[in-house]
C-alpha positions in Angstrom: 19.8 -9.3 -25.9 16.1 -9.9 -26.4 13.7 -9.9 -23.5 13.2 -13.7 -23.8 16.9 -14.4 -23.6 17.3 -12.1 -20.6 14.5 -14.0 -18.8 16.2 -17.3 -19.7 19.6 -16.0 -18.5 18.1 -14.8 -15.2 16.3 -18.1 -14.5 19.5 -20.1 -15.4 21.6 -18.1 -13.0 19.0 -18.4 -10.2 18.7 -22.1 -10.7 22.5 -22.6 -10.7 22.8 -20.8 -7.4 20.0 -22.7 -5.8 17.6 -19.7 -5.6 14.8 -21.3 -7.5 12.5 -24.0 -6.3 12.9 -27.4 -7.9 9.7 -27.0 -10.0 11.3 -24.1 -12.0 13.9 -26.5 -13.5 11.4 -27.5 -16.1 9.3 -24.3 -16.8 6.4 -24.0 -19.2 7.1 -21.9 -22.2 4.8 -19.4 -23.8 5.1 -19.9 -27.6 2.5 -17.4 -28.9 0.5 -14.4 -27.7 -2.2 -13.2 -30.0 -4.5 -10.1 -29.7 -7.6 -10.2 -31.9 -10.3 -7.6 -32.2 -13.9 -8.9 -32.7 -17.2 -7.1 -32.8 -17.8 -7.6 -29.1 -14.4 -6.6 -27.9 -10.8 -8.0 -27.7 -9.6 -11.6 -27.4 -6.2 -12.5 -26.0 -5.0 -16.0 -26.8 -1.9 -17.5 -25.2 -0.3 -20.8 -26.2 2.2 -22.7 -23.9 4.3 -25.8 -24.0 3.5 -27.4 -20.7 0.9 -27.0 -18.0 -0.3 -23.6 -16.7 -2.9 -22.2 -14.3 -2.6 -18.5 -14.6 -3.9 -16.0 -12.1 -5.9 -13.0 -13.3 -5.5 -9.8 -11.4 -7.4 -6.5 -11.9 -5.4 -3.3 -11.3 -6.8 0.3 -11.3 -5.6 3.8 -11.6 -5.0 3.2 -14.5 -7.0 0.2 -15.6 -4.8 -2.9 -16.2 -5.2 -6.7 -16.3 -2.4 -8.9 -15.2 -2.0 -12.6 -16.0 0.5 -14.3 -13.6 2.2 -17.6 -14.4 4.3 -19.7 -12.0 7.5 -21.4 -13.4 6.9 -20.0 -16.9 9.0 -18.3 -19.5 8.0 -16.4 -22.6 9.4 -17.1 -26.1 6.7 -15.0 -27.7 6.7 -11.3 -28.7 4.1 -9.0 -27.3 1.3 -8.4 -29.8 0.6 -5.2 -31.6 -2.3 -3.3 -30.1 -3.2 -1.2 -33.1 -6.9 -1.6 -33.9 -7.8 -3.1 -30.5 -11.0 -1.9 -28.7 -9.8 -1.9 -25.1 -6.1 -2.9 -25.0 -3.7 0.1 -25.5 -0.4 -1.6 -24.5 1.1 -5.0 -23.6 4.1 -5.7 -21.4 5.6 -8.9 -20.2 8.5 -10.0 -17.9 9.5 -11.7 -14.7 8.0 -10.3 -11.5 9.8 -12.8 -9.2 12.4 -15.5 -9.6 9.8 -18.0 -10.9 6.9 -15.9 -11.8 6.1 -14.4 -15.2 3.5 -11.6 -15.8 1.7 -10.5 -18.9 0.3 -7.0 -18.4 -2.5 -5.5 -20.5 -2.9 -1.7 -20.3 -6.5 -0.8 -20.9 -8.4 2.3 -22.1 -11.3 1.8 -19.6 -13.0 -0.8 -17.4 -13.9 -4.0 -19.1 -15.6 -7.3 -18.3 -12.9 -10.0 -18.4 -13.4 -13.8 -18.7 -10.6 -16.3 -18.5 -10.8 -19.9 -19.8 -8.1 -22.5 -20.4 -7.8 -26.0 -21.7 -5.0 -28.6 -22.0 -4.3 -30.9 -24.9 -1.3 -33.0 -26.0 1.0 -31.4 -23.4 0.1 -27.9 -24.3 -2.1 -25.3 -22.6 -4.4 -22.9 -24.6 -5.6 -19.8 -22.7 -8.3 -17.4 -23.8 -8.9 -14.1 -22.1 -12.0 -12.3 -23.5 -12.5 -8.5 -22.9 -16.0 -7.2 -23.4 -17.6 -3.8 -22.8 -18.2 -3.3 -19.0 -18.8 -0.9 -16.2 -16.7 -0.3 -13.1 -18.7 -3.1 -11.3 -17.7 -5.6 -14.1 -14.0 -5.0 -13.7 -13.4 -7.9 -11.3 -11.8 -11.2 -11.3 -14.5 -13.8 -12.1 -12.7 -16.7 -10.5 -11.2 -17.1 -7.0 -8.2 -14.8 -6.6 -4.8 -16.3 -6.1 -4.2 -16.6 -2.3 -0.4 -17.1 -2.4 1.9 -14.2 -2.1 3.1 -12.1 -5.1 6.3 -10.2 -5.8 7.0 -7.7 -3.0 4.6 -9.3 -0.5 5.8 -9.3 3.1 6.4 -12.8 4.6 3.7 -13.6 7.2 4.8 -12.8 10.7 5.5 -15.8 12.9 3.6 -15.9 16.2 6.9 -15.5 18.1 7.9 -12.4 16.3 7.2 -9.0 17.8 4.7 -6.7 16.1 6.7 -3.7 14.8 5.1 -0.3 14.9 6.7 2.9 13.7 5.5 6.0 15.4 6.1 9.2 13.3 5.9 12.5 15.2 5.2 14.9 12.3 7.5 17.8 11.3 10.6 18.6 13.4 13.8 20.6 13.1 13.5 23.5 10.6 9.9 22.4 9.9 7.9 23.7 12.8 4.5 22.6 11.4 1.5 24.6 12.5 1.5 27.3 15.2 -1.2 27.6 17.8 -3.1 30.7 18.9 -0.8 30.9 21.9 2.3 30.2 20.0 2.5 26.4 20.5 4.6 24.7 17.8 3.1 21.6 16.3 6.4 19.8 16.0 6.7 19.9 19.8 3.2 18.6 20.4 3.7 15.8 18.0 6.9 14.7 19.6 5.5 14.9 23.1 2.5 12.8 22.1 4.7 10.3 20.2 6.9 9.8 23.3 3.7 9.3 25.4 2.5 6.7 23.0 5.8 4.9 23.1 5.6 4.8 26.8 2.0 3.5 26.7 3.0 0.7 24.3 5.7 -0.5 26.6 3.0 -2.3 28.6 2.6 -4.7 25.7 5.6 -7.1 25.5 4.6 -8.4 22.0 5.0 -4.9 20.4 8.3 -3.4 19.3 8.3 0.4 18.9 10.4 2.4 16.5 10.2 6.1 16.1 11.1 8.2 13.1 12.4 10.9 15.5 13.0 11.1 19.2 14.2 14.7 19.2 13.8 18.0 17.3 15.1 16.6 13.9 13.9 17.2 10.4 13.2 14.1 8.4 11.8 14.2 4.8 8.4 12.5 4.2 9.8 9.8 1.9 12.4 8.8 4.5 9.7 8.5 7.2 7.9 5.9 5.1 11.2 4.3 4.2 12.0 3.8 7.8 8.8 1.7 8.2 9.6 -0.3 5.1 13.1 -1.1 6.2 11.8 -2.2 9.6 9.2 -4.4 7.9 6.7 -2.7 10.2 3.2 -4.0 10.7 1.8 -0.5 11.2 2.9 3.1 10.6 1.2 5.9 12.6 2.0 9.6 11.7 1.0 12.1 14.5 -0.1 15.6 13.8 -1.9 18.6 15.3 -2.7 21.0 12.5 -4.0 24.5 12.1 -6.9 25.4 9.9 -8.6 28.6 8.9 -11.9 27.4 10.6 -11.1 28.5 14.2 -14.1 26.7 15.6 -13.2 23.3 14.2 -11.9 20.9 16.8 -11.7 17.2 17.3 -9.5 14.2 16.2 -9.5 12.7 12.7 -7.9 9.5 11.3 -6.7 9.7 7.7 -5.8 6.9 5.3 -4.2 7.2 1.9 -6.3 7.7 -1.3 -5.4 9.3 -4.6 -8.6 11.3 -4.5 -9.4 13.2 -1.3 -12.6 12.3 0.5 -13.5 16.0 1.0 -12.1 19.5 0.8 -10.8 19.6 4.3 -8.8 16.4 3.7 -7.4 17.8 0.5 -6.4 21.0 2.2 -4.6 19.2 5.0 -2.8 16.8 2.7 -1.5 19.7 0.6 -0.3 21.4 3.8 1.4 18.3 5.2 3.0 17.4 1.8 4.5 20.8 1.6 6.8 19.9 4.5 9.3 18.6 1.9 10.0 22.2 0.8 12.7 22.0 3.6 14.3 18.9 2.1 17.1 18.9 -0.4 16.7 18.0 -4.1 17.8 14.4 -3.4 14.5 13.9 -1.5 12.2 15.5 -4.1 10.9 12.3 -5.6 9.1 9.1 -4.6 11.1 5.9 -4.2 10.9 3.8 -7.5 8.8 1.2 -5.7 5.9 3.6 -5.3 5.4 3.8 -9.1 6.1 0.1 -9.8 3.0 -1.6 -11.2 4.2 -4.8 -9.6 3.3 -3.7 -6.1 -0.3 -2.8 -6.9 -1.8 -6.0 -5.5 0.2 -5.7 -2.3 -0.9 -2.1 -2.0 -4.6 -3.2 -2.2 -4.0 -5.6 0.8 -2.2 -2.9 2.7 -4.9 -0.4 2.2 -7.4 -2.9 3.5 -5.4 -3.3 6.7 -5.1 0.5 7.0 -8.8 0.9 6.7 -9.4 -1.8 9.3 -7.1 -0.1 11.8 -8.5 3.4 11.1 -12.1 2.4 11.7 -11.2 0.5 14.8 -9.3 3.5 16.2 -12.1 5.9 15.5 -14.5 3.6 17.4 -12.1 3.4 20.4 -11.5 7.1 20.5 -15.3 7.7 20.5 -15.8 5.1 23.3 -12.9 6.7 25.2 -14.6 10.1 25.2 -12.2 11.8 22.8 -13.8 14.5 20.8 -14.0 13.8 17.1 -14.8 16.0 14.1 -17.8 15.0 11.9 -17.0 12.1 9.7 -13.7 11.4 11.6 -12.5 8.7 9.2 -11.2 10.5 6.0 -8.7 10.0 3.3 -6.3 12.0 1.0 -3.0 11.8 -0.8 -0.7 12.1 2.1 2.9 11.4 0.9 4.0 10.1 4.2 1.4 7.3 4.0 2.6 5.9 0.6 4.6 2.8 1.7 2.9 0.1 -0.4 3.5 -2.7 2.0 3.0 -1.1 5.4 -0.5 -0.3 6.7 -0.3 3.5 7.4 -2.6 6.1 9.0 -2.2 9.8 9.9 -3.8 10.8 13.2 -4.8 14.4 13.5 -5.1 14.7 17.2 -6.7 18.1 17.1 -6.3 21.6 15.8 -3.9 24.1 17.3 -6.0 26.9 15.6 -8.7 26.3 18.2 -7.8 27.9 21.5 -9.5 25.3 23.7 -8.0 22.5 21.7 -4.5 24.0 22.0 -4.8 23.7 25.8 -5.8 20.0 25.5 -3.0 19.2 23.1 -0.4 20.6 25.4 -1.8 18.9 28.5 0.4 15.9 29.7 -2.7 14.3 31.2 -4.7 14.5 28.0 -1.7 13.2 26.0 -1.4 10.2 28.3 -5.2 9.5 28.1 -5.3 9.6 24.3 -2.0 7.7 24.0 -3.4 4.9 26.2 -6.5 4.6 23.9 -4.3 4.6 20.8 -2.0 1.9 22.3 -5.0 -0.3 23.0 -6.1 0.0 19.4 -2.6 -0.8 18.2 -2.4 -3.9 20.4 -5.8 -5.1 19.1 -4.7 -4.6 15.5 -1.5 -6.5 16.2 -3.6 -9.5 17.3 -5.8 -9.2 14.2 -2.7 -9.1 12.0 -1.2 -12.2 13.8 -4.4 -14.2 13.1 -4.5 -13.1 9.4 -0.8 -13.8 8.9 -1.0 -17.2 10.4 -3.9 -18.1 8.2 -1.9 -17.0 5.2 1.0 -19.1 6.3 -1.1 -22.2 6.5 
């Protein structure tokens, strides 16, 4: 069965069962997709029967452009890319019940421009791709504000804000070991329980924990717990050990493919190695992590993660908690890879420093820092509530 017939069959079944909105009963149809190379670059021309107002999305790592159409089907084959300047591949298909996507895989950053016109019940769309720098690889028009495939529905004001607390390591995975023999897994759990208790003061916040005892949980499963709970925030707690014995202070990490510095890279490699204790069935990312269709959602999620991380750093500093230099850092931590849950890893301190080991095992210190972290989480929950309600309206 051809791709077009599969799309038609899916839409028909969804419509029959009442899962499509009424407007999808009469979709526009793409009748032609042409890719032409000119001296200045590449031109992509799309012809449709019916009206269309496509949304242009820029995606990176690798570079791609996506054209999204509501209530649209394609009866056209993807064009051949041989001889094109910038386009190395073209894919098309449904990304939601009534949303079609044309994806252009690119060799490098380009400067895109999208125009369209309607005549005699048809829509003609032209996407021009010209030589550009990184700064030119942006959507020239206002980005689409509605949700895309995989986007989490806005939280209602009456819904509790769900946070998942993740005490790192556990079970057979002891994590780091302090100068006095303190095991990181125990510190992480004690602090996680203190944070749970601190958050109990906020009735609008619902707390879930990846573990409440000395249990080993693979990294992917920790992130999956947050996704299944549709969490508004995921906080992974750690107290690492490093070869620099004088290094002490808290750090807040967010996800990035490229580490912000050597220390961040070293810590991410150490934390990611925790899955050596997991069985083969856990030795891979969930398919969603690699799906191109969640890239836009991930961009929004990363923005929320950065917002929370910067706010937490500020509150820790104001609360008198010692921080390392440049306390907001980033690296490729596997546990932070949920594409639709804002996630941070909080390094509370370093067990490799003798003074810090004493603090990390102090119930009073744990309670103090947990209280600060709880206030940051509550402030973030209010921020998310405002953003979600604006999106809903």
